[in-house]
VEXKOL-596512 format. One record per residue (C-alpha): residue number from 1; x, y, z; residue in three letters. Coordinates in nm, 4 decimals, m for minus. Layout:
<rovos>
seba NUM	px X	py Y	pz Z	torba Ala
...
</rovos>
This chain:
<rovos>
seba 1	px 6.4385	py m6.8323	pz 2.1986	torba Met
seba 2	px 6.7538	py m6.7274	pz 2.0155	torba Ser
seba 3	px 6.6694	py m6.3567	pz 2.0458	torba Asp
seba 4	px 6.9850	py m6.2060	pz 2.1922	torba Ser
seba 5	px 6.8126	py m5.8850	pz 2.2986	torba Thr
seba 6	px 6.6615	py m6.0551	pz 2.6055	torba Val
seba 7	px 6.8631	py m5.9509	pz 2.9093	torba Thr
seba 8	px 6.6702	py m6.1000	pz 3.2024	torba Thr
seba 9	px 6.9360	py m6.1751	pz 3.4676	torba Pro
seba 10	px 7.0152	py m6.5386	pz 3.5295	torba Leu
seba 11	px 6.8689	py m6.7201	pz 3.8268	torba Thr
seba 12	px 7.1110	py m6.7436	pz 4.1190	torba Gln
seba 13	px 7.2002	py m7.0876	pz 4.2565	torba Val
seba 14	px 7.4356	py m7.2076	pz 4.5295	torba Arg
seba 15	px 7.7416	py m7.4219	pz 4.4687	torba Leu
seba 16	px 7.7268	py m7.6910	pz 4.7340	torba Gly
seba 17	px 7.5567	py m7.6632	pz 5.0698	torba Thr
seba 18	px 7.7831	py m7.3813	pz 5.1842	torba Ala
seba 19	px 7.9401	py m7.2592	pz 4.8609	torba Gly
seba 20	px 7.9054	py m6.9274	pz 4.6808	torba Pro
seba 21	px 7.5913	py m6.8108	pz 4.5008	torba Asp
seba 22	px 7.6415	py m6.7834	pz 4.1238	torba Val
seba 23	px 7.4411	py m6.7347	pz 3.8073	torba Gly
seba 24	px 7.2814	py m7.0549	pz 3.6776	torba Ala
seba 25	px 7.5281	py m7.0577	pz 3.3879	torba Gln
seba 26	px 7.8983	py m6.9843	pz 3.4208	torba Gly
seba 27	px 8.1714	py m6.8945	pz 3.1737	torba Phe
seba 28	px 8.4690	py m7.1106	pz 3.0760	torba Gly
seba 29	px 8.7620	py m6.8827	pz 3.0001	torba Cys
seba 30	px 9.0001	py m7.1419	pz 2.8550	torba Met
seba 31	px 8.9328	py m7.0671	pz 2.4889	torba Gly
seba 32	px 8.9763	py m6.6918	pz 2.5253	torba Leu
seba 33	px 9.3507	py m6.7076	pz 2.4896	torba Ser
seba 34	px 9.4523	py m7.0532	pz 2.3627	torba Glu
seba 35	px 9.3586	py m7.4188	pz 2.3142	torba Thr
seba 36	px 9.1105	py m7.3727	pz 2.0250	torba Tyr
seba 37	px 9.3604	py m7.1805	pz 1.8167	torba Gly
seba 38	px 9.4709	py m6.8169	pz 1.8514	torba Pro
seba 39	px 9.2338	py m6.5390	pz 1.9526	torba Thr
seba 40	px 9.2347	py m6.2982	pz 1.6596	torba Thr
seba 41	px 9.0078	py m6.0312	pz 1.8114	torba Asp
seba 42	px 9.1253	py m5.9587	pz 2.1646	torba Val
seba 43	px 8.8961	py m5.6566	pz 2.1971	torba Val
seba 44	px 8.5903	py m5.8707	pz 2.1236	torba Glu
seba 45	px 8.7102	py m6.1409	pz 2.3627	torba Ala
seba 46	px 8.7373	py m5.8884	pz 2.6445	torba Arg
seba 47	px 8.3985	py m5.7406	pz 2.5552	torba Ala
seba 48	px 8.2557	py m6.0926	pz 2.5761	torba Thr
seba 49	px 8.3525	py m6.1168	pz 2.9428	torba Leu
seba 50	px 8.1799	py m5.7869	pz 3.0135	torba Glu
seba 51	px 7.8680	py m5.8950	pz 2.8266	torba Arg
seba 52	px 7.8536	py m6.2224	pz 3.0159	torba Ala
seba 53	px 7.8520	py m6.0331	pz 3.3451	torba Leu
seba 54	px 7.5798	py m5.7995	pz 3.2187	torba Glu
seba 55	px 7.3668	py m6.1060	pz 3.1427	torba Leu
seba 56	px 7.4020	py m6.2416	pz 3.4945	torba Gly
seba 57	px 7.6958	py m6.4786	pz 3.4542	torba Val
seba 58	px 7.9047	py m6.4533	pz 3.7709	torba Thr
seba 59	px 8.1139	py m6.7735	pz 3.7797	torba Leu
seba 60	px 8.4262	py m6.7286	pz 3.5659	torba Phe
seba 61	px 8.6530	py m7.0320	pz 3.5340	torba Asp
seba 62	px 9.0216	py m7.0435	pz 3.4405	torba Thr
seba 63	px 9.3302	py m7.2514	pz 3.5332	torba Ala
seba 64	px 9.7026	py m7.2038	pz 3.5723	torba Asp
seba 65	px 9.7747	py m7.4491	pz 3.2885	torba Val
seba 66	px 9.5743	py m7.2603	pz 3.0269	torba Tyr
seba 67	px 9.8332	py m7.0851	pz 2.8158	torba Gly
seba 68	px 10.0998	py m7.1552	pz 3.0801	torba Gln
seba 69	px 9.9383	py m6.8941	pz 3.3036	torba Gly
seba 70	px 9.8512	py m6.6678	pz 3.0124	torba Gly
seba 71	px 9.4774	py m6.7239	pz 3.0512	torba Asn
seba 72	px 9.4834	py m6.6063	pz 3.4127	torba Glu
seba 73	px 9.6771	py m6.2978	pz 3.3022	torba Glu
seba 74	px 9.4268	py m6.2358	pz 3.0220	torba Phe
seba 75	px 9.1246	py m6.2356	pz 3.2526	torba Val
seba 76	px 9.3011	py m6.0488	pz 3.5346	torba Ala
seba 77	px 9.1957	py m5.6948	pz 3.4300	torba Pro
seba 78	px 8.8321	py m5.8059	pz 3.4091	torba Phe
seba 79	px 8.8547	py m5.9836	pz 3.7444	torba Val
seba 80	px 9.0094	py m5.6826	pz 3.9147	torba Gln
seba 81	px 8.7523	py m5.4425	pz 3.7667	torba Ala
seba 82	px 8.4622	py m5.6545	pz 3.8947	torba His
seba 83	px 8.6117	py m5.8271	pz 4.1976	torba Arg
seba 84	px 8.3036	py m5.7914	pz 4.4191	torba Asp
seba 85	px 8.0606	py m5.8966	pz 4.1445	torba Glu
seba 86	px 8.2069	py m6.2275	pz 4.0311	torba Ile
seba 87	px 8.3046	py m6.5679	pz 4.1663	torba Val
seba 88	px 8.6540	py m6.6500	pz 4.0446	torba Leu
seba 89	px 8.7520	py m7.0133	pz 3.9921	torba Ala
seba 90	px 9.0953	py m7.1399	pz 3.8975	torba Thr
seba 91	px 9.2817	py m7.4691	pz 3.9234	torba Lys
seba 92	px 9.6133	py m7.6368	pz 4.0032	torba Phe
seba 93	px 9.7561	py m7.9822	pz 3.9478	torba Gly
seba 94	px 9.8060	py m8.0044	pz 3.5722	torba Leu
seba 95	px 10.1085	py m7.8899	pz 3.3776	torba Gly
seba 96	px 10.2015	py m7.9038	pz 3.0098	torba Val
seba 97	px 10.5564	py m7.8835	pz 2.8789	torba Ser
seba 98	px 10.5937	py m7.5964	pz 2.6280	torba Pro
seba 99	px 10.8673	py m7.7963	pz 2.4571	torba Ala
seba 100	px 10.6822	py m8.1128	pz 2.3617	torba Asp
seba 101	px 10.3287	py m8.0800	pz 2.5034	torba Gly
seba 102	px 10.3794	py m8.3616	pz 2.7527	torba Ser
seba 103	px 10.1605	py m8.3533	pz 3.0640	torba Arg
seba 104	px 10.2531	py m8.3617	pz 3.4299	torba Thr
seba 105	px 10.0069	py m8.4102	pz 3.7159	torba Ile
seba 106	px 10.1074	py m8.3158	pz 4.0700	torba Arg
seba 107	px 9.8938	py m8.2876	pz 4.3828	torba Asn
seba 108	px 10.1602	py m8.2684	pz 4.6512	torba Asp
seba 109	px 10.1568	py m7.9906	pz 4.9096	torba Arg
seba 110	px 10.4720	py m7.8111	pz 4.7918	torba Ala
seba 111	px 10.3469	py m7.7954	pz 4.4336	torba Tyr
seba 112	px 10.0013	py m7.6813	pz 4.5458	torba Leu
seba 113	px 10.1412	py m7.3952	pz 4.7501	torba Arg
seba 114	px 10.3617	py m7.2783	pz 4.4657	torba Ala
seba 115	px 10.0654	py m7.2944	pz 4.2282	torba Cys
seba 116	px 9.8280	py m7.0921	pz 4.4437	torba Val
seba 117	px 10.0854	py m6.8170	pz 4.4903	torba Glu
seba 118	px 10.1413	py m6.8058	pz 4.1158	torba Gly
seba 119	px 9.7696	py m6.7816	pz 4.0412	torba Ser
seba 120	px 9.7139	py m6.5088	pz 4.3010	torba Leu
seba 121	px 9.9960	py m6.3080	pz 4.1454	torba Thr
seba 122	px 9.8846	py m6.3510	pz 3.7846	torba Arg
seba 123	px 9.5224	py m6.2733	pz 3.8663	torba Leu
seba 124	px 9.6162	py m5.9785	pz 4.0874	torba Gly
seba 125	px 9.3861	py m6.0827	pz 4.3725	torba Val
seba 126	px 9.4227	py m6.1635	pz 4.7411	torba Asp
seba 127	px 9.1874	py m6.4610	pz 4.7478	torba Val
seba 128	px 9.0507	py m6.7211	pz 4.5045	torba Ile
seba 129	px 8.6795	py m6.7884	pz 4.5459	torba Asp
seba 130	px 8.6806	py m7.1484	pz 4.4203	torba Leu
seba 131	px 9.0046	py m7.3452	pz 4.3900	torba Tyr
seba 132	px 9.0001	py m7.6776	pz 4.2051	torba Tyr
seba 133	px 9.2355	py m7.9705	pz 4.1973	torba Met
seba 134	px 9.2483	py m7.9928	pz 3.8166	torba His
seba 135	px 9.3541	py m8.3559	pz 3.7764	torba Arg
seba 136	px 9.4197	py m8.6426	pz 4.0143	torba Arg
seba 137	px 9.7735	py m8.7527	pz 4.0964	torba Asp
seba 138	px 9.7128	py m9.1125	pz 4.1996	torba Val
seba 139	px 10.0526	py m9.1290	pz 4.3727	torba Asp
seba 140	px 9.9379	py m8.8785	pz 4.6376	torba Val
seba 141	px 9.6559	py m8.9797	pz 4.8746	torba Pro
seba 142	px 9.3656	py m8.7502	pz 4.8017	torba Ile
seba 143	px 9.3185	py m8.6962	pz 5.1749	torba Glu
seba 144	px 9.6643	py m8.5340	pz 5.1827	torba Glu
seba 145	px 9.5805	py m8.3076	pz 4.8918	torba Thr
seba 146	px 9.2460	py m8.2108	pz 5.0432	torba Ala
seba 147	px 9.4195	py m8.1358	pz 5.3721	torba Gly
seba 148	px 9.6738	py m7.9124	pz 5.2009	torba Ala
seba 149	px 9.3936	py m7.7344	pz 5.0140	torba Met
seba 150	px 9.2070	py m7.6884	pz 5.3431	torba Ala
seba 151	px 9.5130	py m7.5086	pz 5.4793	torba Glu
seba 152	px 9.4677	py m7.2469	pz 5.2075	torba Leu
seba 153	px 9.1114	py m7.1873	pz 5.3251	torba Val
seba 154	px 9.2296	py m7.1481	pz 5.6844	torba Ala
seba 155	px 9.4931	py m6.8983	pz 5.5675	torba Glu
seba 156	px 9.2377	py m6.6919	pz 5.3740	torba Gly
seba 157	px 9.3940	py m6.7521	pz 5.0321	torba Lys
seba 158	px 9.1008	py m6.9609	pz 4.9089	torba Val
seba 159	px 8.7314	py m6.9466	pz 5.0020	torba Lys
seba 160	px 8.5904	py m7.2743	pz 4.8669	torba His
seba 161	px 8.7338	py m7.6010	pz 4.7344	torba Leu
seba 162	px 8.6561	py m7.7934	pz 4.4184	torba Gly
seba 163	px 8.7719	py m8.1083	pz 4.2416	torba Leu
seba 164	px 8.7899	py m8.1810	pz 3.8707	torba Ser
seba 165	px 8.7533	py m8.5221	pz 3.7040	torba Glu
seba 166	px 8.7445	py m8.7277	pz 4.0233	torba Val
seba 167	px 8.5736	py m9.0576	pz 4.0931	torba Thr
seba 168	px 8.2914	py m9.0971	pz 4.3422	torba Ala
seba 169	px 8.5312	py m9.2552	pz 4.5909	torba Gly
seba 170	px 8.7829	py m8.9739	pz 4.5522	torba Glu
seba 171	px 8.5085	py m8.7164	pz 4.6041	torba Leu
seba 172	px 8.3889	py m8.8854	pz 4.9229	torba Arg
seba 173	px 8.7426	py m8.9139	pz 5.0613	torba Ala
seba 174	px 8.8237	py m8.5488	pz 4.9968	torba Ala
seba 175	px 8.4877	py m8.4257	pz 5.1253	torba His
seba 176	px 8.5497	py m8.6099	pz 5.4540	torba Ala
seba 177	px 8.8570	py m8.3909	pz 5.5056	torba Val
seba 178	px 8.7025	py m8.0578	pz 5.3997	torba His
seba 179	px 8.3695	py m7.9667	pz 5.2393	torba Pro
seba 180	px 8.3841	py m7.9686	pz 4.8600	torba Ile
seba 181	px 8.1638	py m7.7054	pz 4.6948	torba Ala
seba 182	px 8.1786	py m7.8308	pz 4.3363	torba Ala
seba 183	px 8.2999	py m8.1071	pz 4.1098	torba Val
seba 184	px 8.3915	py m8.0126	pz 3.7558	torba Gln
seba 185	px 8.3630	py m8.2759	pz 3.4861	torba Ser
seba 186	px 8.2647	py m8.3105	pz 3.1238	torba Glu
seba 187	px 7.8865	py m8.3537	pz 3.0961	torba Trp
seba 188	px 7.6832	py m8.3146	pz 2.7807	torba Ser
seba 189	px 7.4616	py m8.4979	pz 2.5349	torba Leu
seba 190	px 7.7862	py m8.6578	pz 2.4141	torba Phe
seba 191	px 7.9361	py m8.7386	pz 2.7582	torba Ser
seba 192	px 7.7227	py m8.8949	pz 3.0310	torba Arg
seba 193	px 7.9513	py m9.1395	pz 3.2128	torba Asp
seba 194	px 7.9470	py m8.9329	pz 3.5340	torba Ile
seba 195	px 7.5772	py m9.0041	pz 3.5824	torba Glu
seba 196	px 7.6481	py m9.3582	pz 3.6997	torba Glu
seba 197	px 7.8500	py m9.2883	pz 4.0160	torba Arg
seba 198	px 7.9785	py m8.9346	pz 4.0480	torba Ile
seba 199	px 7.6448	py m8.7573	pz 4.0216	torba Val
seba 200	px 7.4794	py m8.9769	pz 4.2882	torba Pro
seba 201	px 7.7773	py m8.9162	pz 4.5187	torba Ala
seba 202	px 7.7487	py m8.5408	pz 4.4631	torba Ala
seba 203	px 7.3767	py m8.5549	pz 4.5438	torba Val
seba 204	px 7.4495	py m8.7515	pz 4.8595	torba Glu
seba 205	px 7.7137	py m8.5046	pz 4.9781	torba Leu
seba 206	px 7.5442	py m8.1812	pz 4.8708	torba Gly
seba 207	px 7.8101	py m8.0989	pz 4.6099	torba Val
seba 208	px 7.7364	py m7.9011	pz 4.2915	torba Ala
seba 209	px 7.8306	py m8.0150	pz 3.9408	torba Leu
seba 210	px 8.0043	py m7.7712	pz 3.7061	torba Val
seba 211	px 7.9987	py m7.9301	pz 3.3593	torba Pro
seba 212	px 8.2760	py m7.8241	pz 3.1244	torba Tyr
seba 213	px 8.2466	py m7.8727	pz 2.7472	torba Ser
seba 214	px 7.8638	py m7.8825	pz 2.7697	torba Pro
seba 215	px 7.8568	py m7.8278	pz 2.3929	torba Leu
seba 216	px 8.0786	py m8.1278	pz 2.3178	torba Gly
seba 217	px 8.3710	py m7.8959	pz 2.2361	torba Arg
seba 218	px 8.1643	py m7.7395	pz 1.9595	torba Gly
seba 219	px 8.0059	py m8.0499	pz 1.8075	torba Phe
seba 220	px 7.6681	py m7.9913	pz 1.9731	torba Leu
seba 221	px 7.6557	py m7.6325	pz 1.8526	torba Ala
seba 222	px 7.6701	py m7.7612	pz 1.4947	torba Gly
seba 223	px 8.0115	py m7.6064	pz 1.4437	torba Ser
seba 224	px 8.1503	py m7.8812	pz 1.2208	torba Phe
seba 225	px 8.0709	py m8.0681	pz 0.9045	torba Val
seba 226	px 8.4094	py m8.2406	pz 0.8959	torba Asn
seba 227	px 8.5860	py m8.1476	pz 1.2179	torba Ala
seba 228	px 8.9186	py m8.3076	pz 1.1310	torba Glu
seba 229	px 8.9538	py m8.0970	pz 0.8167	torba Gln
seba 230	px 8.8141	py m7.7769	pz 0.9680	torba Glu
seba 231	px 9.0297	py m7.7532	pz 1.2816	torba Leu
seba 232	px 9.3544	py m7.5563	pz 1.2750	torba Gly
seba 233	px 9.6891	py m7.7217	pz 1.3384	torba Glu
seba 234	px 9.7162	py m7.5624	pz 1.6850	torba Asp
seba 235	px 9.3650	py m7.6634	pz 1.7931	torba Asp
seba 236	px 9.3994	py m7.9317	pz 2.0593	torba Phe
seba 237	px 9.0754	py m8.0989	pz 1.9476	torba Arg
seba 238	px 9.2700	py m8.2494	pz 1.6576	torba Arg
seba 239	px 9.4207	py m8.4860	pz 1.9172	torba Arg
seba 240	px 9.0863	py m8.5865	pz 2.0689	torba Gln
seba 241	px 8.9375	py m8.9227	pz 1.9593	torba Pro
seba 242	px 8.5945	py m8.7807	pz 1.8810	torba Arg
seba 243	px 8.7393	py m8.5372	pz 1.6288	torba Phe
seba 244	px 8.9444	py m8.7881	pz 1.4311	torba Asn
seba 245	px 8.8542	py m8.9341	pz 1.0920	torba Gly
seba 246	px 8.5488	py m9.1616	pz 1.0886	torba Pro
seba 247	px 8.4659	py m9.0658	pz 1.4477	torba Asn
seba 248	px 8.4287	py m8.7003	pz 1.3538	torba Ala
seba 249	px 8.1967	py m8.7777	pz 1.0660	torba Arg
seba 250	px 7.9894	py m9.0206	pz 1.2717	torba Ala
seba 251	px 7.9477	py m8.7736	pz 1.5564	torba Asn
seba 252	px 7.8466	py m8.4891	pz 1.3283	torba Ala
seba 253	px 7.5677	py m8.7140	pz 1.2018	torba Ala
seba 254	px 7.4180	py m8.7497	pz 1.5522	torba Leu
seba 255	px 7.2720	py m8.4013	pz 1.5605	torba Leu
seba 256	px 6.9445	py m8.4793	pz 1.3844	torba Gly
seba 257	px 6.7312	py m8.4875	pz 1.7021	torba Pro
seba 258	px 6.8980	py m8.1714	pz 1.8345	torba Val
seba 259	px 6.8316	py m7.9942	pz 1.5066	torba Arg
seba 260	px 6.4684	py m8.1083	pz 1.5007	torba Lys
seba 261	px 6.4017	py m7.9676	pz 1.8476	torba Ile
seba 262	px 6.5883	py m7.6448	pz 1.7711	torba Ala
seba 263	px 6.3806	py m7.5832	pz 1.4601	torba Glu
seba 264	px 6.0582	py m7.6475	pz 1.6473	torba Gly
seba 265	px 6.1542	py m7.4113	pz 1.9289	torba Arg
seba 266	px 6.3067	py m7.1310	pz 1.7221	torba Asn
seba 267	px 6.6302	py m7.1986	pz 1.9090	torba Ala
seba 268	px 6.9842	py m7.2877	pz 1.8095	torba Thr
seba 269	px 7.1398	py m7.6321	pz 1.8388	torba Leu
seba 270	px 7.3667	py m7.5038	pz 2.1122	torba Gly
seba 271	px 7.0730	py m7.3745	pz 2.3144	torba Gln
seba 272	px 6.9027	py m7.7134	pz 2.3013	torba Val
seba 273	px 7.2232	py m7.8877	pz 2.4118	torba Ala
seba 274	px 7.2765	py m7.6410	pz 2.6966	torba Leu
seba 275	px 6.9128	py m7.6624	pz 2.8057	torba Ala
seba 276	px 6.9562	py m8.0396	pz 2.8304	torba Trp
seba 277	px 7.2535	py m7.9925	pz 3.0641	torba Val
seba 278	px 7.0731	py m7.7289	pz 3.2718	torba Gln
seba 279	px 6.7809	py m7.9682	pz 3.3221	torba Gln
seba 280	px 7.0090	py m8.2290	pz 3.4755	torba Arg
seba 281	px 6.9680	py m8.0210	pz 3.7917	torba Ser
seba 282	px 6.5972	py m8.0978	pz 3.8270	torba Ala
seba 283	px 6.6323	py m8.4536	pz 3.6986	torba Ile
seba 284	px 6.9093	py m8.5546	pz 3.9393	torba His
seba 285	px 6.8349	py m8.3197	pz 4.2284	torba Gly
seba 286	px 7.1544	py m8.1158	pz 4.2536	torba Leu
seba 287	px 7.2914	py m7.7791	pz 4.1472	torba Thr
seba 288	px 7.4290	py m7.7849	pz 3.7916	torba Val
seba 289	px 7.6138	py m7.4824	pz 3.6507	torba Val
seba 290	px 7.7605	py m7.5469	pz 3.3034	torba Pro
seba 291	px 8.0500	py m7.3288	pz 3.1889	torba Ile
seba 292	px 8.0386	py m7.2926	pz 2.8101	torba Pro
seba 293	px 8.3092	py m7.0729	pz 2.6652	torba Gly
seba 294	px 8.3136	py m6.8362	pz 2.3704	torba Thr
seba 295	px 8.5055	py m6.5424	pz 2.2272	torba Arg
seba 296	px 8.2056	py m6.3416	pz 2.1041	torba Thr
seba 297	px 7.9267	py m6.1420	pz 2.2637	torba Arg
seba 298	px 7.6699	py m6.2865	pz 2.0246	torba Ala
seba 299	px 7.7480	py m6.6403	pz 2.1337	torba Arg
seba 300	px 7.7386	py m6.5620	pz 2.5065	torba Val
seba 301	px 7.3966	py m6.4042	pz 2.4508	torba Glu
seba 302	px 7.2898	py m6.7219	pz 2.2730	torba Glu
seba 303	px 7.4314	py m6.9442	pz 2.5466	torba Asn
seba 304	px 7.2641	py m6.7643	pz 2.8347	torba Thr
seba 305	px 6.9374	py m6.7716	pz 2.6397	torba Gly
seba 306	px 6.9418	py m7.1484	pz 2.6895	torba Ala
seba 307	px 6.8599	py m7.1008	pz 3.0579	torba Thr
seba 308	px 6.5096	py m6.9923	pz 2.9532	torba Arg
seba 309	px 6.4452	py m7.3035	pz 2.7434	torba Leu
seba 310	px 6.2780	py m7.5968	pz 2.9208	torba Val
seba 311	px 6.2660	py m7.9156	pz 2.7186	torba Leu
seba 312	px 5.9549	py m8.1331	pz 2.7310	torba Thr
seba 313	px 5.9586	py m8.4991	pz 2.8287	torba Asp
seba 314	px 5.9108	py m8.6013	pz 2.4656	torba Ser
seba 315	px 6.2028	py m8.3806	pz 2.3601	torba Glu
seba 316	px 6.4226	py m8.5300	pz 2.6320	torba Leu
seba 317	px 6.3248	py m8.8782	pz 2.5126	torba Asp
seba 318	px 6.4308	py m8.7839	pz 2.1605	torba Leu
seba 319	px 6.7750	py m8.6811	pz 2.2863	torba Leu
seba 320	px 6.8232	py m8.9773	pz 2.5199	torba Glu
seba 321	px 6.9931	py m9.2213	pz 2.2748	torba Pro
seba 322	px 7.2624	py m8.9805	pz 2.1518	torba Ile
seba 323	px 7.5363	py m9.0439	pz 2.4095	torba Ala
seba 324	px 7.5373	py m9.4202	pz 2.3549	torba Ala
seba 325	px 7.6068	py m9.3669	pz 1.9837	torba Arg
seba 326	px 7.9024	py m9.1294	pz 2.0173	torba Val
seba 327	px 8.2182	py m9.2578	pz 1.8482	torba Ala
seba 328	px 8.5440	py m9.2243	pz 2.0408	torba Gly
seba 329	px 8.6240	py m9.1667	pz 2.4060	torba Gly
seba 330	px 8.6314	py m8.8238	pz 2.5632	torba Arg
seba 331	px 9.0063	py m8.8427	pz 2.6195	torba Ser
seba 332	px 9.2911	py m9.0116	pz 2.4358	torba Ala
seba 333	px 9.4134	py m9.1222	pz 2.7807	torba Asp
seba 334	px 9.1289	py m9.2914	pz 2.9742	torba Pro
seba 335	px 9.3074	py m9.2378	pz 3.3072	torba Ala
seba 336	px 9.3075	py m8.8622	pz 3.2450	torba Phe
seba 337	px 8.9338	py m8.8469	pz 3.3182	torba Val
seba 338	px 8.7305	py m8.9969	pz 3.6004	torba Ser
seba 339	px 8.5638	py m9.2654	pz 3.3870	torba Ala
seba 340	px 8.9010	py m9.4317	pz 3.3355	torba Gly
seba 341	px 8.9466	py m9.4801	pz 3.7119	torba Arg
seba 342	px 8.5931	py m9.5680	pz 3.8242	torba Glu
</rovos>
């Protein structure tokens, strides 16, 4: 299962009832240029994007906040070279101060229009295929934000709309203004809160789910023995509850069932974790396109290999208890993610 020489193209699926067709697994670009520490091999990082496309990955996801626009600039040459082959997703609504790391969230029309123009310029494109509201500004009615986003579709600057980390009620309200193709949220063996309300709402409305961090930010790939000690000073995971002190050690100890299945299937831990996410599609009855990220060709080959692994009912039962045992929330600020507002 972990044989990286297999190059069968990924199955194509549709995002939402009228969204774009994409490969069954996407690619999260965030870590290519920042967030998990510096990228030391830029050549390999760029080659990783090319390899992902060769393997059938067509949804590439970035955001204006990643690296203060630097991530969009990093992927721009790849996007421009393959404009007709890929589905480009980016986001607005979240800002981080370079001075002190403080966050700002804005969803108002003026900010949105400035953001989309900035992203179009940095990416060097005329239209964004999938444009997400990155985080929810509760001081702006979501109907107003959805209406302003719909204007971008009418003007030809954006093709499809998405929302990130919204509640079921917020999704329904926005979808009533303009069709939403996809909701992006954290979803993994470590993070399952969206299954209670958001997933059923997405099923009801015909909206796809695009899980970010499907590998638990590295935990589920077996990347850490003691995460707190192993992460660099500039790695933002050091500020996440699940990576701190006793939580980090407790969470690393939850991988026994994942490891058992991986050994029995000649797969990696990460492939088992990704296969679990991919199978949420059949279990819940909606399109699910996870977007794991990586900086190496070997890992993207491993990740896409997970789409060919189908877990048995007994294997799924073995993995079922993990999420309830995870120590620490998925954000230091509960209101920053949908679970804190449901």
